[in-house]
C-alpha positions as CSV (number, residue, x, y, z in Angstrom):
1,M,38.2,-36.2,-29.9
2,S,37.0,-34.5,-26.8
3,R,33.2,-33.7,-26.4
4,P,33.6,-30.0,-26.5
5,T,35.6,-30.2,-29.6
6,R,33.0,-32.5,-31.2
7,N,30.2,-30.2,-30.3
8,L,32.0,-27.1,-31.8
9,L,32.6,-29.1,-35.1
10,Q,28.9,-29.9,-35.0
11,I,28.0,-26.3,-34.8
12,H,30.4,-25.4,-37.5
13,A,29.0,-28.2,-39.8
14,A,25.5,-27.0,-39.2
15,V,26.3,-23.4,-40.1
16,L,28.2,-24.6,-43.2
17,L,25.0,-26.5,-44.3
18,F,22.8,-23.5,-43.5
19,G,25.2,-21.4,-45.7
20,L,25.1,-24.0,-48.5
21,S,21.3,-23.8,-48.8
22,G,21.5,-20.4,-50.5
23,L,23.1,-21.9,-53.5
24,F,20.1,-24.0,-54.2
25,G,18.3,-20.8,-55.3
26,K,20.7,-20.8,-58.3
27,F,20.9,-24.7,-58.7
28,L,17.1,-24.6,-58.9
29,E,16.7,-21.3,-60.8
30,E,14.1,-22.7,-63.2
31,L,11.7,-23.1,-60.2
32,A,9.9,-20.3,-58.6
33,P,11.0,-19.5,-55.0
34,L,7.8,-20.7,-53.4
35,V,8.2,-24.0,-55.3
36,I,11.6,-24.4,-53.9
37,V,10.5,-23.7,-50.4
38,F,7.6,-26.2,-50.8
39,G,10.1,-28.9,-51.7
40,R,12.4,-28.1,-48.9
41,V,9.9,-28.1,-46.1
42,V,8.2,-31.3,-47.4
43,F,11.5,-33.3,-47.3
44,A,12.6,-31.5,-44.2
45,A,9.5,-32.5,-42.3
46,L,9.8,-36.1,-43.4
47,A,13.5,-36.2,-42.2
48,L,12.6,-34.5,-39.0
49,W,9.9,-37.0,-38.4
50,F,12.4,-39.8,-38.7
51,V,14.7,-38.0,-36.3
52,S,11.8,-37.6,-33.8
53,L,11.3,-41.2,-33.8
54,L,15.0,-42.1,-33.6
55,W,15.4,-39.7,-30.6
56,K,12.1,-40.7,-29.1
57,L,11.0,-37.2,-28.9
58,P,7.3,-36.3,-28.4
59,L,5.6,-36.0,-31.7
60,W,2.5,-34.1,-30.7
61,P,2.3,-30.5,-29.3
62,N,1.3,-30.2,-25.7
63,S,-1.9,-28.2,-26.4
64,G,-4.2,-27.1,-29.1
65,R,-3.0,-23.4,-28.6
66,T,0.5,-24.6,-29.3
67,L,-0.6,-26.4,-32.4
68,L,-2.3,-23.1,-33.6
69,A,0.9,-21.3,-32.8
70,F,2.9,-23.7,-34.9
71,F,0.5,-23.0,-37.8
72,G,0.9,-19.2,-37.6
73,L,4.7,-19.7,-37.4
74,G,4.6,-22.1,-40.3
75,I,3.1,-19.3,-42.5
76,L,5.8,-16.9,-41.3
77,L,8.5,-19.5,-42.1
78,A,7.1,-20.0,-45.6
79,V,7.3,-16.2,-46.1
80,H,10.8,-16.1,-44.7
81,W,12.3,-18.7,-46.9
82,T,10.4,-17.6,-50.0
83,T,11.8,-14.0,-49.7
84,F,15.3,-15.5,-49.1
85,F,15.3,-17.5,-52.3
86,A,13.6,-14.6,-54.1
87,A,16.8,-12.6,-53.0
88,V,19.1,-15.3,-54.2
89,Q,17.4,-15.6,-57.7
90,A,17.2,-11.8,-58.1
91,S,20.8,-11.0,-57.3
92,S,23.4,-13.3,-55.8
93,V,24.0,-15.7,-53.1
94,A,26.4,-13.4,-51.3
95,L,23.9,-10.4,-51.4
96,A,21.1,-12.6,-50.2
97,L,23.1,-14.0,-47.3
98,I,24.5,-10.7,-46.2
99,T,21.2,-8.8,-46.3
100,Y,19.4,-11.7,-44.5
101,S,22.1,-11.2,-41.7
102,T,20.5,-7.9,-40.8
103,F,18.0,-9.9,-38.6
104,P,19.8,-9.3,-35.3
105,V,19.1,-5.4,-35.9
106,F,15.5,-6.1,-36.4
107,V,15.4,-8.4,-33.2
108,A,16.9,-5.5,-31.2
109,F,14.1,-3.2,-32.4
110,L,11.2,-5.8,-32.2
111,E,12.1,-7.2,-28.8
112,P,11.0,-4.2,-26.9
113,L,7.7,-4.1,-28.8
114,L,6.9,-7.8,-28.3
115,F,8.4,-8.5,-24.9
116,G,8.4,-5.0,-23.2
117,T,12.2,-4.9,-22.7
118,R,14.0,-1.6,-22.4
119,F,14.7,0.2,-25.6
120,R,18.4,1.2,-25.9
121,M,20.2,3.9,-27.9
122,R,22.7,1.2,-28.9
123,D,19.9,-0.3,-31.1
124,V,19.5,2.9,-33.0
125,L,23.2,3.0,-33.6
126,L,23.1,-0.6,-34.9
127,A,20.3,0.2,-37.2
128,L,22.2,3.1,-38.6
129,G,25.2,0.8,-39.1
130,A,23.1,-1.7,-41.0
131,C,21.6,1.0,-43.1
132,A,25.0,2.2,-44.0
133,G,25.9,-1.3,-45.2
134,I,22.8,-1.6,-47.1
135,G,23.5,1.7,-48.7
136,I,26.8,0.6,-49.9
137,L,25.1,-2.4,-51.5
138,I,22.4,-0.6,-53.4
139,L,23.8,2.8,-54.1
140,P,23.5,4.5,-56.6
141,F,19.9,3.5,-56.5
142,Q,18.3,2.5,-59.9
143,A,14.8,1.3,-60.4
144,G,14.6,-2.2,-61.8
145,D,18.2,-2.9,-60.8
146,R,18.6,-6.7,-60.0
147,D,20.9,-6.1,-57.1
148,T,18.6,-3.6,-55.5
149,E,15.7,-6.0,-55.8
150,G,17.8,-8.7,-54.2
151,V,18.8,-6.5,-51.3
152,L,15.2,-5.6,-50.7
153,W,14.2,-9.2,-50.7
154,G,17.1,-10.1,-48.5
155,V,16.2,-7.4,-45.9
156,A,12.6,-8.7,-46.0
157,S,13.9,-12.2,-45.3
158,G,15.9,-10.8,-42.3
159,F,13.0,-9.1,-40.9
160,T,10.7,-12.1,-41.1
161,F,13.4,-14.3,-39.6
162,A,13.7,-11.8,-36.6
163,L,10.0,-11.9,-36.1
164,L,10.0,-15.8,-36.4
165,S,12.9,-16.0,-34.0
166,L,11.2,-13.9,-31.3
167,L,7.9,-15.6,-31.6
168,N,9.6,-18.9,-31.2
169,R,11.3,-17.9,-27.9
170,K,8.4,-19.0,-25.7
171,L,7.8,-22.2,-27.5
172,V,11.4,-23.5,-27.2
173,R,11.0,-23.7,-23.5
174,Q,7.9,-25.9,-23.8
175,Q,8.8,-28.2,-26.9
176,S,11.8,-29.8,-28.4
177,G,13.4,-27.8,-31.1
178,I,13.1,-30.7,-33.5
179,T,9.4,-30.9,-32.7
180,I,9.0,-27.2,-33.4
181,A,10.9,-27.3,-36.8
182,L,8.9,-30.4,-37.7
183,F,5.5,-28.8,-37.3
184,Q,6.5,-25.4,-38.7
185,D,7.9,-27.3,-41.8
186,L,4.7,-29.3,-42.0
187,F,2.4,-26.3,-41.8
188,A,4.5,-24.3,-44.2
189,A,4.1,-27.1,-46.7
190,V,0.2,-27.1,-46.2
191,V,0.1,-23.2,-46.7
192,L,2.4,-23.3,-49.8
193,L,0.5,-26.2,-51.4
194,P,-2.4,-24.3,-53.1
195,F,0.2,-21.7,-54.6
196,V,2.4,-24.6,-55.8
197,L,-0.6,-26.1,-57.5
198,L,-1.3,-22.8,-59.3
199,E,2.3,-22.7,-60.5
200,E,1.9,-26.3,-62.0
201,P,5.6,-26.9,-61.8
202,A,7.2,-29.7,-63.8
203,F,10.0,-31.4,-61.9
204,N,12.7,-33.4,-63.4
205,L,14.7,-36.1,-61.6
206,H,17.6,-33.8,-61.1
207,E,15.5,-31.0,-59.4
208,V,13.8,-33.5,-57.1
209,G,17.2,-34.8,-56.1
210,L,18.4,-31.3,-55.2
211,L,15.2,-30.6,-53.2
212,V,15.9,-33.8,-51.2
213,V,19.4,-32.7,-50.4
214,L,18.1,-29.1,-49.5
215,G,15.5,-30.5,-47.3
216,V,17.3,-33.3,-45.6
217,L,21.0,-32.2,-45.4
218,C,20.7,-28.3,-45.4
219,T,17.6,-28.3,-43.1
220,A,16.8,-31.4,-41.2
221,L,20.4,-32.6,-40.6
222,A,21.8,-29.0,-40.1
223,H,19.1,-28.4,-37.6
224,S,19.9,-31.6,-35.7
225,L,23.6,-31.0,-35.7
226,F,23.0,-27.5,-34.3
227,I,21.0,-28.9,-31.4
228,L,23.5,-31.7,-30.8
229,G,26.3,-29.1,-30.6
230,L,24.4,-27.1,-28.1
231,R,24.9,-29.8,-25.6
232,G,28.4,-28.6,-24.9
233,V,28.7,-25.1,-26.3
234,L,27.4,-21.8,-24.9
235,A,24.5,-20.4,-26.6
236,R,26.4,-17.1,-27.1
237,T,29.4,-19.1,-28.7
238,A,26.9,-20.8,-31.0
239,S,25.6,-17.5,-32.0
240,M,28.9,-16.1,-32.8
241,I,29.7,-19.1,-34.9
242,A,26.4,-18.7,-36.6
243,C,27.6,-15.3,-37.9
244,L,29.9,-17.1,-40.2
245,E,26.9,-18.4,-42.2
246,P,27.2,-15.7,-44.9
247,V,31.0,-16.2,-45.1
248,Y,30.6,-20.0,-45.5
249,G,27.9,-19.6,-48.1
250,T,29.8,-17.0,-50.1
251,L,33.1,-19.2,-50.1
252,L,31.1,-22.2,-51.2
253,D,29.5,-20.1,-54.0
254,V,33.0,-19.1,-55.2
255,V,34.2,-22.7,-55.1
256,L,31.1,-24.4,-56.5
257,R,29.7,-21.8,-58.9
258,K,32.9,-19.6,-59.5
259,E,30.8,-16.5,-58.7
260,V,33.1,-14.0,-57.0
261,P,31.4,-11.2,-55.1
262,S,32.1,-7.6,-56.2
263,V,34.3,-5.2,-54.1
264,R,31.1,-3.2,-53.2
265,T,29.4,-6.4,-52.0
266,V,32.4,-7.3,-49.8
267,L,32.5,-3.8,-48.3
268,G,28.8,-3.6,-47.6
269,G,29.0,-7.2,-46.3
270,V,31.8,-6.4,-43.9
271,V,29.8,-3.5,-42.5
272,I,26.5,-5.5,-42.1
273,L,28.2,-8.6,-40.6
274,A,30.2,-6.4,-38.2
275,V,27.0,-4.8,-36.9
276,A,25.3,-8.3,-36.8
277,F,28.1,-9.7,-34.9
278,Y,28.1,-7.0,-32.4
279,A,24.4,-7.2,-31.9
280,T,24.7,-11.0,-31.4
281,V,27.6,-11.0,-28.8
282,Q,26.4,-8.1,-26.5
283,P,25.2,-9.1,-23.1
284,G,21.5,-9.6,-23.1
285,S,18.9,-12.2,-22.0
286,E,20.7,-15.2,-23.4
287,E,22.2,-17.7,-21.1
288,T,25.9,-17.6,-20.2
289,E,26.3,-21.0,-18.8
290,F,26.2,-24.4,-20.2
291,R,22.8,-26.0,-20.6
292,K,21.6,-28.3,-18.0
293,P,22.1,-32.1,-18.7
294,P,19.3,-33.6,-21.0
295,S,17.8,-35.4,-18.2
296,E,16.9,-32.1,-16.5
297,K,15.5,-30.6,-19.7
298,E,13.4,-33.2,-21.4
299,G,13.7,-36.4,-19.5
300,P,16.2,-39.3,-19.9
301,K,14.4,-40.8,-22.9
302,S,15.2,-38.1,-25.4
303,G,18.8,-37.4,-24.7
304,I,18.4,-34.2,-26.7
305,P,18.5,-30.8,-25.0
306,S,15.9,-28.4,-25.8
307,E,16.8,-24.9,-27.0
308,D,16.6,-22.0,-24.5
309,C,17.2,-19.5,-27.1
310,H,16.4,-19.4,-31.0
311,Y,18.8,-20.9,-33.4
312,R,20.2,-18.8,-36.0
313,G,20.5,-20.7,-39.3
314,T,17.3,-21.4,-41.0
315,E,18.9,-20.9,-44.3
């Protein structure tokens, strides 16, 4: 198998695992979303620590300011994943993944505010397109409707992920993507711990096993595969593949849980994903050439390229 083909398969495998993570909100429906997230980040941090040792990556941030930034982003990560699993439990896996996929539109609006880039009319049209898709999902609006609640949680998840992605942009040029994920997972666990203790959850062996799979396979392994794939795949190509996350997640839900999305969900999803795809592939600040060899990015010891752009699939 050629290296480009292997790298493409690694990206697809990572996105498939990111999509699979949404199903755990249903597999673990007896647990509160914040408890699920706590288990996820604990096991993910442990696995990423092992990966860091295996790849000989630097385990400590390069400054106290960076460490403080990791703490703030860990809080944001905890909020993002908690709202995502709240969306899954309130409605369906498909609705949660589709509404989370509005995040490229939020990126388009937040980027000028955070980085001073030029605001474009195209972004307004993208927002209107996303709103049309959301409208298909929730209309006619009914207070207390579970799908409407799920859509609102999903949009909140998309907004927080957009903010997280943009704030991560500067860090990925200074630290390994694995190191960033490790510390954000670690600090997310620290932040969530008091709330989990208040919940006083009672775990059985089956639930613990599912949390291990969620943290190790759907988070740590998926992130590692995505980074490895970026060694021979354009960042823009990887972003386009990442747009398949809701598709993979919904198909896995149909196969594993026999939950078939409604026609309205499919129609709204097509609109939202088309908007998200267009927002992702349009020319912008992302790189358009292959990344430099690892030796030019992080030194010969690590052999792992750092990420010049944020990665899509935290789910």
